[in-house]
C-alpha positions as CSV (number, residue, x, y, z in Angstrom):
1,M,-27.0,-16.4,32.8
2,I,-27.1,-12.8,31.6
3,R,-27.0,-9.8,33.9
4,I,-29.8,-7.3,34.2
5,V,-28.6,-3.9,35.4
6,P,-30.4,-0.5,35.9
7,S,-29.1,2.4,33.9
8,S,-28.4,4.2,37.2
9,N,-25.6,1.7,37.9
10,R,-23.1,3.8,35.9
11,R,-20.1,1.5,36.5
12,A,-22.0,-1.6,35.3
13,V,-23.4,0.2,32.3
14,A,-19.9,1.5,31.4
15,A,-18.5,-2.0,31.6
16,L,-21.1,-3.3,29.2
17,L,-21.0,-0.5,26.7
18,S,-17.4,0.9,26.7
19,A,-15.8,-1.8,24.6
20,A,-12.0,-1.6,24.6
21,R,-9.5,-2.8,22.1
22,I,-8.5,-6.3,23.1
23,R,-4.7,-5.9,23.0
24,D,-2.1,-7.4,25.3
25,R,1.6,-6.9,25.4
26,A,2.4,-10.5,24.8
27,T,0.4,-10.6,21.6
28,D,1.9,-7.3,20.4
29,R,5.5,-8.6,21.1
30,E,4.8,-11.9,19.3
31,A,3.2,-10.1,16.4
32,A,6.1,-7.6,16.2
33,A,8.6,-10.4,16.1
34,I,6.7,-12.2,13.3
35,V,6.4,-9.0,11.3
36,E,10.1,-8.3,11.5
37,Q,11.1,-11.8,10.5
38,V,8.8,-12.0,7.5
39,R,9.6,-8.4,6.5
40,T,13.4,-9.1,6.5
41,R,13.6,-12.8,5.6
42,G,10.6,-13.1,3.2
43,D,9.5,-16.5,2.0
44,V,11.9,-18.4,4.3
45,A,10.2,-17.0,7.4
46,L,6.7,-17.0,5.9
47,R,6.9,-20.7,5.0
48,A,8.3,-21.5,8.4
49,Y,5.4,-19.7,10.2
50,A,2.8,-21.1,7.8
51,R,4.0,-24.7,8.6
52,Q,4.2,-24.1,12.3
53,L,1.0,-22.1,12.9
54,D,-1.2,-23.0,9.9
55,G,-0.2,-26.6,9.4
56,L,0.8,-25.8,5.8
57,T,2.0,-28.7,3.7
58,G,2.9,-28.1,0.1
59,A,2.9,-24.8,-1.8
60,L,1.7,-21.5,-0.4
61,E,-0.3,-20.6,-3.4
62,V,-3.3,-22.7,-4.5
63,P,-3.5,-23.1,-8.3
64,R,-6.8,-22.0,-9.9
65,A,-7.3,-25.6,-11.2
66,R,-7.6,-26.7,-7.6
67,W,-10.1,-24.0,-6.9
68,K,-12.4,-25.3,-9.7
69,A,-12.0,-28.9,-8.7
70,E,-12.8,-28.2,-5.0
71,A,-15.7,-25.8,-5.8
72,E,-17.4,-28.6,-7.7
73,T,-17.6,-30.6,-4.4
74,V,-19.6,-27.9,-2.6
75,P,-23.2,-28.9,-2.1
76,A,-25.6,-27.3,-4.6
77,A,-27.5,-25.4,-1.9
78,V,-24.3,-23.8,-0.6
79,R,-23.2,-22.9,-4.2
80,R,-26.6,-21.2,-4.8
81,A,-26.3,-19.4,-1.5
82,I,-22.9,-18.1,-2.4
83,R,-24.2,-16.9,-5.8
84,T,-27.2,-15.1,-4.3
85,A,-25.2,-13.5,-1.5
86,A,-22.6,-12.4,-4.1
87,R,-25.3,-10.9,-6.3
88,H,-26.7,-8.8,-3.5
89,I,-23.3,-7.7,-2.3
90,R,-22.3,-6.7,-5.8
91,R,-25.4,-4.6,-6.3
92,V,-24.8,-2.7,-3.1
93,A,-21.1,-2.3,-3.8
94,K,-21.7,-0.9,-7.3
95,A,-23.8,1.9,-5.8
96,Q,-21.1,2.7,-3.3
97,V,-18.4,3.6,-5.9
98,P,-17.8,7.4,-5.8
99,G,-18.3,9.3,-9.0
100,G,-15.9,11.6,-10.7
101,W,-16.8,15.3,-11.4
102,R,-15.4,18.5,-12.6
103,M,-16.5,22.0,-11.5
104,T,-15.5,25.7,-11.7
105,P,-15.2,27.4,-8.3
106,A,-14.5,30.7,-10.1
107,P,-13.9,31.9,-13.7
108,G,-10.5,30.5,-14.9
109,L,-10.3,27.8,-12.2
110,T,-11.4,24.2,-12.5
111,V,-11.2,21.3,-10.1
112,E,-11.7,17.7,-11.2
113,Q,-12.2,14.6,-9.0
114,R,-10.8,11.5,-10.5
115,V,-11.7,8.1,-9.0
116,I,-8.8,5.8,-9.4
117,P,-9.0,2.2,-8.1
118,L,-6.1,0.7,-6.0
119,S,-3.9,-1.5,-8.1
120,R,-3.8,-4.5,-5.7
121,V,-5.5,-5.4,-2.5
122,G,-5.2,-8.3,0.0
123,C,-8.3,-9.8,1.6
124,Y,-7.8,-11.7,4.8
125,V,-10.3,-14.5,5.3
126,P,-10.3,-16.0,8.8
127,A,-10.5,-19.8,9.4
128,G,-10.7,-20.2,13.2
129,R,-13.2,-22.9,13.8
130,Y,-14.3,-22.8,10.2
131,P,-13.2,-20.9,7.1
132,L,-15.6,-18.0,6.3
133,P,-16.6,-17.7,2.6
134,S,-19.0,-14.9,3.6
135,S,-15.9,-12.8,4.6
136,L,-14.3,-13.5,1.3
137,L,-17.4,-12.2,-0.6
138,M,-17.7,-9.2,1.6
139,T,-14.1,-8.1,1.0
140,A,-13.3,-9.2,-2.6
141,I,-16.5,-8.2,-4.3
142,P,-16.4,-4.5,-3.3
143,A,-12.8,-4.4,-4.4
144,Q,-13.8,-5.9,-7.8
145,E,-16.7,-3.4,-8.2
146,A,-14.3,-0.6,-7.4
147,G,-12.1,-1.6,-10.3
148,V,-9.1,-3.1,-8.4
149,A,-7.0,-5.0,-11.0
150,D,-5.5,-7.6,-8.7
151,I,-7.2,-9.2,-5.7
152,I,-5.4,-11.7,-3.6
153,V,-6.8,-13.8,-0.7
154,A,-5.0,-15.0,2.4
155,C,-6.7,-17.8,4.3
156,P,-4.8,-20.3,6.6
157,R,-7.1,-23.3,5.8
158,P,-9.2,-22.6,2.7
159,D,-11.9,-25.2,2.1
160,A,-14.1,-26.0,-0.9
161,A,-16.6,-23.2,0.0
162,I,-13.7,-20.7,0.1
163,F,-12.7,-21.7,-3.4
164,A,-16.2,-21.5,-4.7
165,A,-16.5,-18.0,-3.2
166,A,-13.2,-17.0,-4.7
167,L,-14.4,-17.9,-8.2
168,E,-17.7,-16.1,-7.7
169,A,-16.0,-12.9,-6.4
170,G,-13.4,-12.6,-9.1
171,V,-10.3,-13.3,-6.9
172,D,-7.0,-13.6,-8.8
173,R,-4.8,-15.6,-6.3
174,V,-5.3,-17.6,-3.1
175,F,-2.6,-18.2,-0.6
176,R,-2.7,-20.7,2.3
177,M,-1.4,-18.5,5.1
178,G,-2.9,-16.8,8.1
179,G,-2.1,-14.7,11.2
180,A,0.5,-12.0,11.5
181,H,2.8,-13.6,8.9
182,A,0.1,-13.4,6.2
183,V,-0.5,-9.8,6.9
184,T,3.2,-9.0,6.8
185,A,3.7,-10.9,3.5
186,M,0.9,-8.9,1.8
187,A,2.1,-5.6,3.3
188,Y,5.7,-5.9,2.2
189,G,5.7,-8.6,-0.4
190,T,7.9,-11.7,-0.8
191,R,9.1,-13.6,-3.8
192,T,5.9,-15.7,-3.7
193,V,3.4,-13.1,-2.4
194,P,3.0,-9.8,-4.1
195,R,2.9,-6.6,-2.2
196,V,-0.6,-5.0,-1.9
197,D,-1.8,-1.4,-1.5
198,K,-4.3,-2.2,1.2
199,I,-5.2,-5.1,3.5
200,V,-8.9,-5.6,4.5
201,G,-10.8,-8.2,6.5
202,P,-11.3,-9.3,10.1
203,G,-9.1,-11.8,11.9
204,S,-7.6,-12.8,15.3
205,R,-5.8,-10.6,17.7
206,W,-2.5,-11.4,16.0
207,V,-4.0,-10.3,12.7
208,A,-5.2,-7.1,14.3
209,A,-1.9,-6.4,16.0
210,A,0.0,-7.0,12.7
211,K,-2.3,-4.7,10.8
212,S,-1.6,-2.0,13.3
213,L,2.2,-2.6,12.9
214,V,2.3,-2.4,9.1
215,T,-0.2,0.5,8.7
216,A,2.7,3.0,8.2
217,D,3.7,1.1,5.1
218,C,0.5,-0.4,3.8
219,A,-3.1,0.8,4.2
220,I,-5.6,-1.2,6.2
221,D,-9.4,-1.0,6.5
222,F,-9.6,-0.5,10.3
223,Y,-8.9,-2.3,13.5
224,A,-11.3,-5.2,13.8
225,G,-11.7,-6.4,17.4
226,P,-14.2,-8.9,18.9
227,T,-17.7,-8.5,17.5
228,E,-20.5,-6.5,19.2
229,I,-24.2,-6.3,19.1
230,L,-26.5,-3.9,20.8
231,V,-30.3,-4.3,20.7
232,I,-32.8,-1.6,21.7
233,A,-36.0,-3.4,22.4
234,S,-39.5,-2.5,23.7
235,K,-41.9,-4.9,22.0
236,T,-39.7,-7.4,20.0
237,P,-40.5,-11.0,21.0
238,P,-38.0,-11.9,23.8
239,A,-37.1,-15.2,22.0
240,W,-36.0,-13.1,19.0
241,V,-33.8,-10.8,21.0
242,A,-32.2,-13.7,22.9
243,A,-31.5,-15.4,19.6
244,D,-29.8,-12.3,18.2
245,L,-27.6,-11.9,21.4
246,I,-26.5,-15.5,21.3
247,A,-25.8,-15.5,17.5
248,Q,-23.2,-12.8,18.0
249,A,-21.9,-14.2,21.2
250,E,-21.0,-17.5,19.4
251,H,-18.3,-15.8,17.4
252,D,-15.8,-15.3,20.2
253,P,-15.5,-15.5,24.0
254,D,-14.7,-11.8,23.9
255,A,-17.8,-10.9,21.9
256,R,-20.1,-8.3,23.4
257,A,-23.9,-8.8,23.4
258,V,-26.1,-6.2,25.1
259,C,-29.8,-5.2,25.1
260,I,-31.3,-2.0,26.3
261,T,-34.9,-1.8,27.2
262,T,-37.2,0.5,29.2
263,S,-39.2,-2.5,30.6
264,R,-37.8,-4.6,33.4
265,A,-40.4,-7.2,32.7
266,L,-39.2,-7.6,29.2
267,A,-35.6,-7.7,30.5
268,V,-36.6,-10.6,32.7
269,R,-38.3,-12.5,29.8
270,I,-35.2,-11.9,27.5
271,A,-32.9,-13.2,30.3
272,R,-35.0,-16.4,30.6
273,E,-34.9,-16.9,26.8
274,V,-31.2,-16.5,26.8
275,A,-30.9,-19.3,29.4
276,V,-33.2,-21.6,27.5
277,Q,-31.6,-21.1,24.1
278,M,-27.9,-21.1,25.3
279,P,-26.0,-23.9,23.6
280,E,-23.9,-26.3,25.7
281,G,-20.8,-25.9,23.6
282,G,-19.0,-23.0,21.9
283,P,-18.0,-19.6,23.1
284,A,-21.4,-18.1,23.5
285,R,-21.8,-19.0,27.2
286,T,-18.5,-17.5,28.1
287,A,-19.1,-14.3,26.0
288,I,-22.5,-13.7,27.6
289,A,-21.1,-14.3,31.1
290,R,-18.2,-11.9,30.5
291,H,-19.6,-9.3,28.2
292,G,-23.4,-9.8,28.0
293,G,-26.1,-7.8,29.8
294,I,-29.5,-6.2,29.7
295,I,-29.7,-2.5,30.7
296,V,-33.0,-1.2,31.9
297,A,-33.1,2.5,30.9
298,R,-35.3,5.1,32.4
299,S,-36.6,6.3,29.1
300,Q,-36.4,5.8,25.3
301,A,-34.3,8.9,25.1
302,E,-31.8,7.5,27.5
303,A,-31.7,4.3,25.6
304,I,-30.8,6.1,22.4
305,A,-28.2,8.3,24.2
306,L,-26.6,5.1,25.6
307,A,-26.6,3.5,22.1
308,N,-24.9,6.6,20.6
309,H,-22.3,6.6,23.4
310,A,-21.6,2.9,22.8
311,A,-21.0,3.3,19.0
312,S,-21.6,-0.4,18.6
313,E,-20.6,-2.5,15.6
314,H,-24.2,-3.8,15.1
315,L,-27.2,-1.9,16.4
316,V,-30.7,-3.4,16.2
317,V,-33.7,-1.0,16.6
318,E,-37.4,-1.5,16.3
319,S,-38.5,1.6,14.3
320,E,-37.4,4.2,11.7
321,G,-37.9,6.9,14.3
322,V,-35.3,5.4,16.5
323,A,-32.9,4.7,13.6
324,K,-33.0,8.4,12.6
325,Q,-31.7,9.4,16.0
326,I,-28.7,7.1,15.8
327,H,-25.5,8.7,14.6
328,N,-22.9,6.2,16.0
329,A,-23.1,2.6,14.8
330,G,-21.3,0.4,12.4
331,A,-24.5,-0.8,10.8
332,I,-28.1,-0.3,11.8
333,F,-30.8,-3.0,11.5
334,V,-34.3,-1.6,11.6
335,G,-37.4,-3.6,12.5
336,P,-37.9,-7.0,14.1
337,W,-37.6,-8.8,10.8
338,T,-34.3,-7.3,10.0
339,A,-32.3,-10.0,11.7
340,Q,-28.7,-8.9,12.2
341,V,-27.5,-12.3,11.0
342,A,-29.2,-11.7,7.7
343,G,-26.8,-8.8,7.2
344,D,-23.9,-11.1,7.9
345,Y,-24.7,-13.1,4.8
346,A,-27.3,-11.9,2.3
347,I,-28.8,-8.5,2.6
348,G,-26.0,-7.1,0.6
349,S,-24.4,-4.5,3.0
350,N,-21.0,-5.3,4.3
351,H,-20.4,-7.3,7.4
352,V,-16.8,-6.0,7.9
353,L,-17.6,-3.3,10.5
354,P,-15.8,-1.1,13.0
355,T,-15.6,-2.2,16.6
356,A,-14.4,-0.9,19.9
357,G,-16.0,2.5,19.4
358,A,-14.6,3.2,16.0
359,A,-18.1,3.6,14.6
360,R,-17.9,7.1,16.1
361,Y,-15.9,8.1,13.0
362,R,-16.5,5.6,10.2
363,G,-18.9,3.0,8.9
364,G,-18.3,-0.4,7.5
365,L,-16.1,-1.6,4.6
366,N,-17.4,-0.5,1.2
367,A,-16.4,-0.1,-2.4
368,A,-15.2,3.5,-1.7
369,D,-12.4,2.0,0.5
370,F,-10.8,0.6,-2.7
371,V,-10.4,3.8,-4.7
372,K,-8.4,7.0,-4.4
373,L,-10.1,10.3,-5.0
374,V,-7.4,12.4,-6.8
375,S,-7.9,16.1,-7.4
376,V,-6.8,17.6,-10.7
377,Q,-6.5,21.4,-10.7
378,R,-6.3,23.8,-13.6
379,A,-5.9,27.6,-13.7
380,S,-5.8,30.0,-16.6
381,A,-3.9,33.3,-16.5
382,R,-7.2,35.0,-15.7
383,G,-8.0,32.5,-12.9
384,L,-4.6,32.8,-11.3
385,H,-4.6,36.6,-11.4
386,A,-8.1,36.6,-9.8
387,I,-6.8,34.7,-6.7
388,A,-3.3,35.9,-6.6
389,R,-3.8,38.4,-3.7
390,T,-5.7,35.8,-1.7
391,V,-2.8,33.3,-2.1
392,T,0.0,35.8,-1.4
393,A,-1.8,37.3,1.7
394,L,-2.3,33.8,3.2
395,A,1.2,32.7,2.3
396,R,2.8,35.7,4.0
397,A,0.5,35.4,7.0
398,E,2.0,31.9,7.4
399,G,5.6,33.2,7.0
400,L,6.1,31.5,3.6
401,E,7.6,34.2,1.4
402,G,8.7,31.7,-1.3
403,H,5.0,30.6,-1.7
404,A,4.0,34.3,-2.3
405,R,6.8,34.9,-4.8
406,S,5.9,31.8,-6.7
407,I,2.6,33.5,-7.5
408,E,4.1,37.0,-8.1
409,A,6.6,35.5,-10.5
410,R,3.7,34.8,-12.8
411,T,1.3,37.7,-12.0
412,A,3.7,40.7,-11.5
413,A,5.4,40.3,-14.9
414,P,3.9,42.1,-17.9
415,R,3.6,38.8,-19.7
416,A,2.3,35.6,-18.1
417,F,5.3,33.6,-19.2
418,A,7.8,33.2,-22.0
419,V,8.2,30.3,-24.4
420,R,10.9,29.5,-27.0
421,R,9.6,29.0,-30.5
422,R,11.0,28.4,-33.9
423,T,11.0,31.0,-36.6
424,P,10.1,29.9,-40.1
425,R,13.8,29.6,-40.9
426,G,14.3,27.3,-37.9
427,S,16.2,29.6,-35.5
428,L,15.0,29.8,-31.9
429,Q,13.2,32.9,-30.7
430,T,11.7,34.0,-27.4
431,G,8.1,35.2,-27.4
432,S,5.2,35.5,-25.1
433,A,2.5,32.8,-24.9
434,R,-0.9,33.9,-26.0
């Protein structure tokens, strides 16, 4: 059911840990054609694709009155779960917003950091087998906490739980559209759909391809491929490890679910549990067969090195000591009680995470992704004179004479600059600024 491979089998280990971006030329071609059609033809193409691919009937935008009516049909337990998850996500996101500051690197010079929220963002919410209200909460709430003024949601088939989550998360507008056409509509705008500054959220390979195509004109969070989980286990109950592997594998036939252990006996017990717990239906069986495995490492140090090399989306470890040695992971879950699935919904940290090795250079989506850090610089005459030689020397070293003269125009003259001022009788007079 699930392979057990020794770490000495480098080819097998590389196949399990070296996740590649799932892209194919056919998908890229189809996505590119959709992007071009919606970009140039706007609503006409968007509605046609939404009817054809999403089964749209009626208007693209869902009125707020409909959200409220639908949300009232959500079972009370689900509504409570949405509120609790939203509260936790909001608390974490609030702490993630960067702070502004102002400092003086030298007398007469000041640098200020202003934190400016994006004006409008688009949150993509998948609806493959089922719509995912948790993804709406994870994308919209950090945007709201960052101060984004206008938050729109694209979901091909929003249900009552999606509308309940939209109300809880402070969403402004919901559109019934999905796939590459939804990404394009948000990236470039149509008469119906406003143009956004940034698109965030996971989706199908068509969504990922479209995000890659529009990124020159609209910011995106990151490429989101099939989900990944890596577990480093030495004493966690085998049934718990198996359950974690299957939980991620049920997302997608291309999902990657791997465990690393130094004990072959534990590997065998985990493999047995995977076989026992494997559901009959759904994609988990295919995912485990294609991309699942248990690696038997020669030491704990090797297990940690393999994990850092993999840079997995989700990494589950048993102790703080191991966690401190990890520097490549989208999110780290420490201890046997920190079930990775809990992080998908209710711990509060974001579940929109980098895949396919992108955790080497960034972490998951967070409130800082929805703001701009803009520098504001100020120099007095004293400050500019103090750094003039530094600037002119570097400018001339780079062959930029005009840069150097821009400084010397201010510092070589006997007066810093001249202004025109009125005399008491109203005539104009040139004088130096003091």
